[in-house]
N, C-alpha and C positions, 0 to 999 in steps of 0.2 A: 504494500500500500504506500501511499505518499508519506513523506516525512512529517510527522506531527509537529516537529519544531518549526518547519517551514510554514505549515498551516498557521501556527501561532504567531510567528514573527513577521511573515510576509505573505499573507493570503492573496495579495494582488498578483503575485507571480502565478499562483494556481488559477486565479480567475482568468488571467491572460491565456494560460494554457487551455482552459475550457473554451474560451472564445475562439482560439485557433482551431480547436477540435469541432467547433460548432455544437458544443455540448452545454449543459446547464451551468450557468454561473451562480445561480441562487443556491445550488447545493454546497458551494464553498462557504457561504454565510451560515447555512445549516450546520455544517461541520464545525465551524468556529464556535457557534452557540453550544453545540453538543459537547465540544471539548471543554468549554468554560463550565458547563453544568457538571460534567464528569469530575473536573478538578475541584469544584466547589463541594461536591458530594464527598469526595475523598478527604478533603480538609475537615469537613464536619464529622465524618466518621472517625478520623484519627484523633480529633479533639475529644470526642466522646470516649474513645478507647483509653486515652490518657487519663481522662477524668475517672473512668471505671477502675483503672489500675491503681490510681491514687486512693480512691475510695475503698478499694479492697484492703489496702494497708490499714486504713482507718478502722475498718470493721475488725480486722485481725487484732488490733491493739485495744479495742474498746472494752470497757468493763462488761461483765456478763449481763448485768441488768439492762444495759443499753443495746446489746447486740440484736435482740429481736427486732427492734424498730429499724436499726441500721441495715439488717438483712433485707427487710422489706424495701428499703430505699435502694439497696444494691440490686434487688431483683427488677425493680422498676427501671433502673439505669441500664441493666443488661438488656431489657426489652427495647429500650431506645437505641442501644448499640446495634442490636440485631436488625432493627428497622432501618438504621442508617446504612448498615452493610447491604441490605436489600436494595436501598436507593442507589448505592454505588454500583452494584451489579447491573441494575436497570440502566443507569446512566452510561456505563461502559458498553453495554449491548447496543444502546442507541448510537453512541459515538462510533463504534466499530461498523455498524450497519451503514451509517451515512458515509464514513470516510472510505470504506471499501467500495462504495459506488463511484468514487472518483478515480478515473484512469490516471496512469502515470503522467507526470508533468513533462511536457515536451521540451526538448533541448533548444537553446537559442539557435535561430536560423532555420528551423524546420518550417516549411511553407504552410500557411494556414489554408483551410478549406477541406474539401472532400476528395473523393476518388479521382476526379478529373483535374485536380489542381496540383498534380505532381510537377516536379522540375526535372527535365532531362539533363543529366550531368555529362554523359558522353555516349557516343554511338561507335561501335567497334566492328570491324570486318566489312566484307562486301556482300551486298544483297544478292542472293542467288538469282541467276537469269537462266531461262530455259528456251530452247528453240522448238519445244513441243508443249502440249498441254499437260501440265503437271497433275498428278493424282494426289488426292489428300491421303493422310496417313491411314485412314480406315480402309480405303480402297487398296492402297499399297499393301497393307497388312494382310488383307484377304487374298489378294493376288499372289503374294509371296508365301502364304500359308503360315504366317507367324503371329497373326492376331485373329482370334475367333470370337467375335462379338455375339453372333446369334446363339451360340451354345452357352456363352456367359449369361445371356438374358434368360435362356431356357432353364438354366440351373438355379440362378439367383435373382433374376429380375433386371430391371433397367439399371444402367450404369455399372454393370459387371461384365467381365470379359475373361478370356483365356489368352495367355501368351504361350505360343507353341514353338517347339523346335528352336530355331535360331532366334525367335522372338524372346523366348524365356532366357536363352543364353545371353542375348544382347543386354537384357536388363541386369543380369548378374554380372556381366562384364563391366557395365557402367558403374554399378555399385562397388565392384571390386577395385576398379581404377580409382574411384573417389576414396575408398578406404585406404588403399596403399599410399595415396598422397597425403591423407590426413595423418596417418602414422608417421610418415616422413617429416611432417610438420610438427610432431610432438603431441598428437592427440592419442589418448588411450582408447582403443576400440571397446565398445560395449554392445552386446545384444540386450536390448531393454525389454522390460515387461510392457505389454500393450493393454493391460487392465490395471487401473490405478484407483486408489481410494478417493473419496470426494475431497478431502482436505488437500490432497496433492493437486487434483485438477483445479480446485478453487485457488490454490496458492500460486499457480502459474497464470491465473487470470482468464481461464477458458470457460468459466461458468457465468460470465456476465452476458455481454451482447452476443457471444458466440455459442451460448448454451444450446441453441436450437440445432447446431451442426454436430453435436456430440451424441454418440450412442451411449445409452445407459442400460445396465443390467440391474433392474430394480430388485430382483430377488436376492442378489448378492451385494447390492449397494456398491457397485463398481462401475467405472466408466472405461469405454474403449478409447484409446488415445488417437488423436488425429495427427500427431507428430511425436517423435521420441523426445522432443523438447520437454514434454511434461514429466516423463520419468527421469530424464537427465537433471531437471531442476530439483526434483524431489530426492535425488540421489544423496545430496549432502544436507537435507533438511535437519534442523535442530543440531547442527554441528558448528564447531569453531575451526576454521581452516587456517593453514599457514600461508599467508600472502604477504608480499612486500612490494616495494617499488623497483626492485632489482630483477624482476622477471620471474618471481616465484608465483606461478599461476596453476590452475587446474583446468586441463582441456580434455574433452571427451568427444568421441565420434560414435553416435548411437545409430545402429542399424535396426530397423523395425518395419513391420507391416503397420499401415496407418488406415484409419477408418473415419469417414466423414459422411454425415447424412446429406449434405448439400441441400439442406431444407429450403434455403432461400434462392435456389437456382433452377426452379422448375422450368423445363423447356430450354434452358440455356446450355450450350455446348453439349447437347445430348448425344451427338454423334462422335464416335471414336472413343479415345481414352484420355482426352484432355481433362475432363472433370468427372471423376468416378468415385464410387463409394469405398474402394479398397485399392491400396497401392503400396509400394515399398519406397522407403526414403532413408537416406544417410544424412544425419543431422550433426553439425558441429555445435558444441556447447562449451562456453568458457566461463569460469569463475575467476574474476580478477579484482585487484585493488581498484576502488572507484576512480582513482586518478589515471588508471591505465585503460579505462573502458573505451575512450574515443579511439586510441591507437589500435586496440584489439578489434574494434569494429571495422576499421580500414583493412586490417590484416585478413579478417574473414572474407570480406568482399573480394580481396585480391586472389584468394584461393579459388573462389567461385569463378572469377573471370578467367583465370588460367585454364580451368577445366573447359569452359565454353569455347575459348580460343582454340585449344588443342582438339576439340571436337569439330572445328571448322564451322561454327555457327555465327551468324550475323546477329548482334544483340545490342541493346542499349541498357544503360544503368540509369535508373531514376531514383530520386528521393521522394518518397511518398509524402503526401500532405498530412497534416495533423489529424484530420478527421478519418483518415484511412489507416491509422497506425494500429488499431486494436488496443485492448486495455493495457497491456503491460509495456509496450514499446514506447520509448521516449524519442527514438529516431529509427528510421528503417530505410534500407535500400532494397529495391526490387531490380532483378535483372530479367529483362524480357527478350526472348529470341524471336526472330522473324519467322513467321509461319507462311510460306509462299501461297498456299491455296486460300488462305484467309486474308492475305494482303495486309497484314498488320503484325505488330509485336504482341506476343503473349507471355505472361509471367511464367518463368521456369523456376526461379529461386528468389528467396529474399533473405536478408540478414538484419537482425534487430539488436539495438542496444537498449536493454531493459533497465539500465542503471541499477538502483538498489530496490526497485519496486517488488520483484519476486522474492528477493532475499528477505525483505521485511516480513512478508507473508509467511515464508517458510522457515524463518528464524535461522538464516545462514549468515554467520559472522566471521570476522577475522579480528585478531588482537592488534590494537594500535600500539604505537611506541610508548604511550602512557600506561599501557597495561589494560586499558578498558577495551571493550569489544564494540564493533560497529558493523553494519550490514555490508556485505560484499556487493559487487556488481556482477550481473549475469548477462551474457550475450548468446545469440544463437544464429545459425545460418545453415541452409541446405546445401549439401555438396553433390548430391545426385538423387534423382527420383524418377519414377516411371514416366512422368510427363515429358521428360527430356526426349524420349523415344519419338514423340510427335515431330519435334523439330529436326531430329537426326534423319528420320526417314524422308521427310519432305524436302529437306535441303540437299541431301545426297542422292536423290533418285536420278535414274537415267531414262532415256527415251524408250528402252525396251522393257521398262518396268522393274528393273533390278535396282538395288541400292548399294552404293559404295560404302564400305565400312570405314569409318575414320581410322587412321593409322594407329592411333594410341590404343584403340580397342582390340586390334587384331591379335595381339599376343594372348588376350583373354578368351579368344574365340578359336584357338588352335590354328591361327594364321589365316582364317577366312578373310578374303579381301572384298568379296561381293556377295550380297544376299540375293539368291536366285529363287524362282518359284520351286516349291517342293515337288 
């Protein structure tokens, strides 16, 4: 959640963030009032507790003939203390409810606005040109026998699919390439759980505005994750980490299957495998000293760009506007690849700086030079996912319906250079 001290000392910063997100500003005043009420209730409770403790000593020292009356007074005081404690609990619940509804405070320079108000930072590579009518990835996949959507729908319903033969191997090759590069960059590989507890899902910020996209197993009170970011964030919950400004960080690369309901996208991208309910993803996740977060963010996006460049994809890097950040992110870069048959860029990957927002919710801290603890910063970014197959197939297709395999993937496919029909 947001820093309570910032709320107390400089609520205008949070209001400006809310305005940039096109979100409620009034909720900041509600949070300030709830914080004041909470602190007032705590002060009143502590004052009564002190009075109770002092009175207890008086009762203990009182003559026997006075104790009966004093005990009655002590009982009355105990009832007031209990009532004050209940007031504190209610005030804290109210404060937590209000403050948890406020998304992360955006970083300076993040563009204001919604989905269409992004800023393009750079465009890289050459837009593919064809002297024939290019096929979309769904037709290519069917022609090559590597994507089977009809059988996916038959077995599981809309937005499901089978990857077959070289299609399955292509995804594993892509993920393996990303994992090898992540390990070389100092990330520890993890195969993460895909079912998590409510407190873990809530701690990462996915039960707010994105709750409708999450699958829930009500009988078990568990959630299916839409990204291994959730499990990776919970990995160090309730822990104190060794972090410093000299490069002592914790980096993980989580490989997992992901599940999304896509509840808000009925009829959108229903063709092919661009927007589906189940896919695989390799996610980078970093725990760093808050002062290192900005540099780590740039590092993560550089790893993503190198992958896309080596796969021969034409792409652009955009900085998303405040209203399109999601609950936890204070700043986010999206990388969008050119999809020839759609004549536009489509998001393949993103990387977010969540500052200390998730760590406050999940109680992940480091020890400062003074010996006190403070929340760490967390960052995440996708290094490979099923969706990338869309851009790879469409970009590298040939007139005869075959697809050239990017050179960096060939060693993972036993040297296969061209995907041909089965």
